[in-house]
C-alpha positions in Angstrom: -0.1 0.0 0.0 1.2 3.6 -0.8 1.9 6.0 2.0 0.0 8.6 0.5 -2.0 9.6 -2.5 -2.6 13.3 -3.5 -4.6 15.0 -6.1 -5.8 18.6 -7.1 -9.5 19.4 -7.7 -11.2 22.7 -8.6 -14.6 23.4 -7.1 -17.4 23.8 -9.5 -21.0 25.0 -9.5 -22.1 21.2 -8.9 -20.0 20.9 -5.9 -21.7 23.7 -4.0 -24.5 23.6 -1.5 -26.4 26.1 -3.5 -30.1 25.0 -3.9 -31.0 27.5 -6.5 -29.4 29.7 -9.2 -29.9 32.8 -6.7 -28.6 31.0 -3.8 -25.8 32.9 -2.2 -24.6 29.8 -0.3 -21.8 28.8 -3.2 -19.4 27.0 -1.2 -18.2 23.4 -1.2 -21.0 21.0 0.2 -20.2 18.8 3.0 -21.4 15.8 1.0 -18.8 16.7 -1.8 -16.1 17.1 0.8 -16.7 13.5 2.0 -16.9 12.0 -1.5 -13.4 13.7 -2.2 -12.0 12.0 0.9 -13.6 8.7 0.2 -12.2 8.9 -3.3 -8.7 9.7 -2.0 -8.9 6.9 0.4 -9.8 4.2 -1.9 -7.2 5.4 -4.7 -4.6 5.3 -1.6 -5.8 1.7 -0.8 -6.3 0.2 -4.2 -3.1 -1.8 -4.5 -4.5 -3.9 -1.3 -8.0 -4.3 -2.4 -9.6 -7.3 -4.3 -11.1 -5.8 -7.6 -10.8 -2.3 -6.1 -13.8 -2.9 -3.4 -13.6 -1.0 -0.1 -16.4 0.0 2.1 -16.0 3.2 4.3 -17.1 2.1 7.7 -16.3 5.3 9.7 -15.8 9.0 8.9 -14.8 11.3 11.5 -15.0 14.6 10.0 -14.1 18.3 11.0 -14.8 21.1 8.6 -12.6 23.9 9.4 -13.4 26.7 6.8 -15.7 27.4 4.0 -14.5 26.9 0.3 -15.7 29.1 -2.3 -16.7 28.1 -5.9 -13.7 27.9 -8.2 -11.0 27.2 -5.5 -8.2 25.0 -6.2 -8.0 22.1 -3.7 -5.3 19.5 -2.8 -6.7 16.3 -1.3 -4.0 14.1 0.4 -4.9 10.6 2.0 -2.2 9.0 4.3 -2.0 5.5 5.4 -2.0 5.2 9.3 -2.1 1.3 9.3 -4.2 -1.8 9.7 -6.2 -2.5 12.8 -8.3 -5.8 13.3 -8.5 -6.0 9.5 -9.4 -2.5 8.9 -7.4 0.2 6.9 -7.0 3.5 8.8 -6.5 6.7 6.8 -6.0 10.3 7.7 -7.3 12.8 4.9 -6.8 16.5 4.5 -8.3 18.9 2.1 -6.4 22.3 1.6 -6.8 25.4 -0.2 -4.0 28.0 -0.7 -4.9 29.4 2.6 -4.3 26.2 4.3 -6.4 23.2 5.7 -10.1 23.4 5.2 -11.0 20.1 6.4 -9.6 16.8 8.0 -10.9 13.5 8.4 -10.1 9.9 9.7 -11.7 7.3 7.2 -11.8 3.7 8.3 -12.2 1.1 5.4 -13.0 -2.6 5.2 -12.2 -4.6 2.3 -15.3 -5.8 1.1 -18.0 -6.6 -1.9 -19.5 -3.3 -2.7 -22.3 -5.1 -4.7 -23.4 -7.2 -1.6 -23.1 -4.0 0.5 -25.5 -2.3 -1.9 -28.0 -5.1 -2.1 -28.0 -5.3 1.8 -29.0 -1.5 1.9 -31.7 -2.1 -0.7 -33.2 -4.9 1.3 -33.1 -2.8 4.4 -34.7 -0.1 2.8 -37.5 -2.2 1.5 -38.1 -3.5 5.0 -38.4 0.2 6.3 -40.9 1.2 3.3 -43.0 -1.9 4.3 -43.5 -0.6 7.8 
């Protein structure tokens, strides 16, 4: 497994939490922050995964500062180790002014198709209630 994975990303309109064209909150949305972090963790762990499959089982996220539309970001994932078969990573997202978000992600090697099927089954059970 590589020790770190870094990639750059520019915040676009579709990454923001603006709900309408006139909404003034054109900052990077929390779901997009998590998506960028999960992507970097999976890329970091790719060599250790069977068929590239891994499930994020825990995310501890701290958003430090808002990020504006058009900002250039650097996302860095670093491998921390394996504990009880789970891969631990630290992720940071930075812009030119410094760190804007940090997270610890714990991933489990697993079959994402089976995980998705279990989620659908659970949702059907909730809908039937």
